C-alpha positions in Angstrom: 22.3 8.7 121.7 24.2 5.5 121.3 23.3 2.5 123.5 26.2 0.0 123.7 27.1 -3.2 125.4 30.8 -2.1 125.1 32.0 -5.4 123.7 35.5 -5.0 122.2 36.2 -7.0 119.0 38.6 -9.9 119.5 40.8 -9.1 116.5 44.2 -10.6 117.4 43.6 -13.3 114.9 40.7 -14.8 112.9 39.0 -18.1 113.7 35.5 -17.8 112.3 32.5 -15.6 112.7 30.9 -17.5 115.6 34.1 -18.0 117.5 35.4 -14.4 117.1 32.1 -13.0 118.4 32.1 -15.5 121.3 35.6 -14.5 122.3 34.7 -10.8 121.8 31.9 -11.3 124.4 34.0 -13.5 126.8 37.2 -11.4 126.8 35.2 -8.2 127.2 33.4 -9.8 130.2 36.7 -11.0 131.7 40.2 -10.4 130.2 41.5 -13.8 131.2 39.4 -15.4 128.5 41.8 -13.9 125.9 44.1 -16.8 126.7 41.4 -19.3 126.1 41.6 -18.4 122.4 45.1 -19.8 122.3 44.0 -23.3 123.4 44.9 -25.8 120.6 41.4 -27.3 120.4 41.1 -27.4 116.6 41.5 -29.8 113.7 42.2 -29.7 110.0 39.2 -30.2 107.7 38.6 -30.5 103.9 36.0 -27.7 103.4 33.6 -27.4 100.4 33.1 -24.0 98.8 29.7 -22.4 99.6 29.0 -21.5 96.0 30.7 -24.5 94.3 30.3 -27.9 96.0 33.0 -29.4 93.7 35.8 -27.1 95.0 37.5 -28.3 98.1 40.2 -26.6 100.2 41.9 -27.3 103.5 41.1 -25.1 106.5 40.7 -25.3 110.3 37.5 -26.6 112.0 37.2 -25.0 115.4 33.5 -25.6 116.2 33.3 -29.4 116.4 33.7 -29.3 120.2 30.3 -27.6 120.5 28.9 -31.1 120.2 30.3 -31.5 123.8 29.6 -28.3 125.7 32.0 -29.3 128.5 34.9 -28.9 126.1 34.0 -25.4 125.1 36.7 -23.2 126.8 34.2 -20.3 127.4 31.8 -22.2 129.6 33.1 -20.2 132.6 31.7 -17.0 131.2 29.0 -18.2 128.7 26.2 -20.1 130.4 24.2 -20.9 127.3 23.9 -20.1 123.6 20.2 -19.9 123.1 18.5 -20.0 119.7 15.5 -17.7 119.2 12.9 -16.5 116.7 11.4 -13.0 116.4 7.8 -12.6 117.4 7.0 -10.4 114.4 9.2 -9.9 111.3 7.7 -6.4 110.8 9.0 -5.2 114.2 12.1 -7.3 114.6 14.3 -4.3 114.9 12.4 -3.2 118.0 12.9 -6.7 119.5 16.7 -6.4 118.8 16.7 -3.1 120.8 14.7 -4.8 123.6 17.3 -7.6 123.9 20.2 -5.1 123.9 18.6 -2.9 126.5 18.4 -6.0 128.7 22.2 -6.3 128.4 22.1 -9.5 126.5 24.4 -10.4 123.6 22.6 -11.0 120.3 23.7 -12.5 117.0 21.4 -12.3 114.0 21.2 -14.2 110.7 22.0 -11.9 107.7 22.7 -12.1 104.0 26.3 -10.7 103.5 25.4 -9.5 100.0 23.5 -6.6 101.6 25.5 -6.4 104.9 28.9 -4.6 105.1 30.6 -2.5 102.4 34.1 -3.7 102.1 33.4 -7.3 102.9 34.2 -10.1 100.5 30.5 -10.8 99.7 29.2 -7.2 99.5 27.2 -6.8 96.3 29.0 -9.9 94.8 27.4 -13.0 96.1 24.8 -14.2 98.7 26.4 -15.8 101.7 24.7 -16.1 105.1 26.1 -15.9 108.7 25.3 -14.6 112.1 26.5 -11.0 113.0 27.0 -9.9 116.6 25.1 -6.7 117.7 26.8 -4.3 120.1 24.3 -1.5 120.4 22.1 1.0 118.5 21.5 4.7 118.1 17.8 5.8 118.0 18.5 9.2 116.6 20.7 7.9 113.7 18.3 5.0 113.1 21.3 2.7 113.1 22.7 -0.4 114.8 26.3 -1.3 115.8 27.7 -4.7 115.0 31.0 -6.4 115.4 31.9 -8.2 112.2 34.6 -8.8 109.7 35.4 -7.1 106.3 38.5 -7.3 104.2 39.9 -4.6 106.5 39.6 -6.8 109.5 37.3 -7.5 112.5 35.8 -4.4 114.1 32.7 -2.5 115.0 30.5 -1.2 112.1 27.5 1.1 112.0 24.6 -0.4 110.0 21.5 1.7 109.0 18.2 0.2 110.0 17.0 -0.1 106.4 20.1 -2.1 105.4 19.6 -4.4 108.5 16.0 -5.0 107.3 17.1 -6.0 103.8 20.0 -8.2 105.1 17.8 -10.0 107.6 14.7 -10.4 105.3 17.0 -11.9 102.6 18.9 -14.1 105.1 18.8 -17.9 104.8 16.5 -18.0 107.7 13.8 -16.2 105.7 14.4 -17.4 102.1 15.3 -21.1 102.6 12.3 -23.1 103.6 14.5 -26.1 104.5 16.8 -24.0 106.8 16.5 -25.2 110.4 18.6 -22.6 112.1 17.2 -19.8 114.3 16.7 -16.2 113.4 19.2 -15.3 116.1 21.3 -16.6 119.0 21.5 -15.0 122.5 24.7 -15.5 124.5 23.6 -15.8 128.2 26.4 -15.1 130.6 26.9 -16.4 134.2 26.1 -13.8 136.9 29.5 -14.6 138.5 32.4 -15.2 136.0 35.2 -17.7 136.9 38.6 -16.5 135.5 40.1 -18.7 132.8 43.3 -20.6 133.5 45.2 -22.3 130.7 46.0 -25.9 131.8 49.1 -27.6 130.4 47.4 -31.0 130.7 44.7 -29.9 128.3 47.3 -28.4 125.9 49.2 -31.7 125.9 46.0 -33.7 125.4 45.2 -31.7 122.3 48.8 -31.8 121.1 48.7 -35.6 121.2 45.4 -35.6 119.3 46.7 -33.2 116.6 49.8 -35.4 116.2 47.6 -38.4 115.5 45.2 -36.5 113.2 47.9 -34.8 111.2 49.4 -38.3 110.4 46.1 -39.2 108.8 45.0 -35.9 107.2 45.0 -35.9 103.3 44.7 -32.9 100.9 44.1 -35.1 97.9 41.7 -33.4 95.5 42.0 -30.0 97.0 42.9 -26.6 95.4 41.7 -27.8 92.0 41.3 -24.3 90.7 39.2 -24.0 87.5 40.7 -21.6 85.0 37.4 -20.7 83.4 36.5 -17.0 83.9 33.3 -17.8 85.8 35.0 -19.9 88.4 38.7 -18.9 88.7 38.4 -15.9 91.0 35.9 -17.5 93.4 38.1 -20.6 93.6 41.2 -18.5 94.4 39.1 -16.6 97.0 37.9 -19.7 98.8 41.4 -21.2 98.8 42.7 -18.0 100.4 39.9 -18.1 103.0 41.1 -21.5 104.1 44.8 -20.6 104.0 44.2 -17.4 105.9 42.5 -19.3 108.7 45.4 -21.7 108.9 47.9 -18.8 109.1 45.8 -17.1 111.8 45.7 -20.4 113.7 49.5 -20.4 113.8 49.4 -16.8 115.1 47.3 -18.3 117.9 49.8 -21.1 118.4 52.5 -18.4 118.8 50.3 -16.9 121.6 50.0 -20.4 123.1 53.8 -20.9 123.4 54.2 -17.3 124.6 51.6 -17.9 127.3 53.2 -21.2 128.4 56.5 -19.4 128.7 55.0 -16.4 130.7 53.1 -18.7 133.0 56.2 -20.9 133.4 54.3 -24.1 132.4 57.2 -25.1 130.2 61.0 -24.5 130.4 62.5 -21.6 128.5 64.6 -23.9 126.4 61.6 -26.0 125.4 59.6 -22.8 124.5 62.5 -21.6 122.4 62.7 -24.9 120.5 59.0 -25.1 120.0 58.8 -21.5 118.7 61.5 -22.2 116.1 59.6 -25.2 114.9 56.3 -23.3 114.8 57.7 -20.3 112.9 59.0 -22.6 110.2 55.4 -23.9 109.7 53.8 -20.5 109.9 56.2 -18.9 107.4 55.6 -21.9 105.0 51.9 -21.2 105.1 52.5 -17.5 104.5 54.5 -18.4 101.4 51.6 -20.5 100.1 49.2 -17.7 100.8 51.4 -15.3 98.9 51.4 -17.6 95.9 47.6 -17.5 95.7 47.5 -13.8 96.4 49.8 -13.0 93.5 48.2 -15.7 91.3 51.6 -17.3 90.9 50.6 -20.6 92.5 51.4 -24.0 91.0 48.9 -26.6 92.3 51.3 -29.5 92.5 54.0 -27.4 94.1 51.6 -25.9 96.7 50.2 -29.3 97.5 53.7 -30.6 98.0 54.6 -27.7 100.3 51.4 -28.1 102.3 52.1 -31.8 102.8 55.5 -31.0 104.1 54.1 -28.3 106.5 51.5 -30.8 107.8 54.4 -33.2 108.6 56.3 -30.4 110.3 53.4 -29.4 112.4 52.9 -33.0 113.4 56.5 -33.0 114.7 55.8 -29.7 116.5 52.9 -31.1 118.4 54.8 -34.3 119.2 57.6 -32.1 120.6 55.2 -30.1 122.7 53.5 -33.2 124.1 56.8 -34.6 125.3 58.3 -31.3 126.5 59.1 -30.4 130.1 
């Protein structure tokens, strides 16, 4: 018999593993929190590849506001994200069931090499992250998790033995210098306040993005090594960053659509902003396609990206001064 928390995957667009699972929990608890995902509380960041510290690529950083919990748009539903450690590694699967039976949302550190068939890292390289648990089936000796593969973000069934291998080989267990927890528990408020998108907060972030985009540089990025042992991984990492940027502009479409539906901006302003945004989004899709088809030219793509950053800066300036 399957025991489930009935969390639905937030799969409209991809942010990162921690945020997509947080929004899966929040939007399942109260549908108004779907709109919170559209809030433009992000910044561009020069990321470093997990398996090659010399390869850098541009992407979106959407976790920085966790340094200030009051800025986290899910505080109306998530009371506290609590780190934890299992009492006994031999019986940790029983502890997971205990937490789930208590109706609490649990995210466990795993090694993606052993985790989900069809994922980018499956049987290819070791990469560690936290996976959201949605339930278990005692008769099938399996657990249900909400996580991403190359096919998208959805629920997956994981046999208990595979869970054991993925957890026991996770960074938490093999890296003596790792300071993170074995798991996180998302504690929810007993009474949930519905989320309301505020134009003032959107404008504040638009002004910040306008400033930051004027200073952001992609110098030294996308320096793909043509050697056989590095080429494919560099392409993959570049695409990870570009895909997150493309998904962010899908979220920005949702933002403009919501501002229109809630009549927070004039129709004419929304039409103008959407035209600007689609030009930026389509430009990033073209860069993504160049990497997907291996027809990219580094100088050309860097030039296109600089132009798109400039256009996005204009877009946010337009929104900040719209009526």
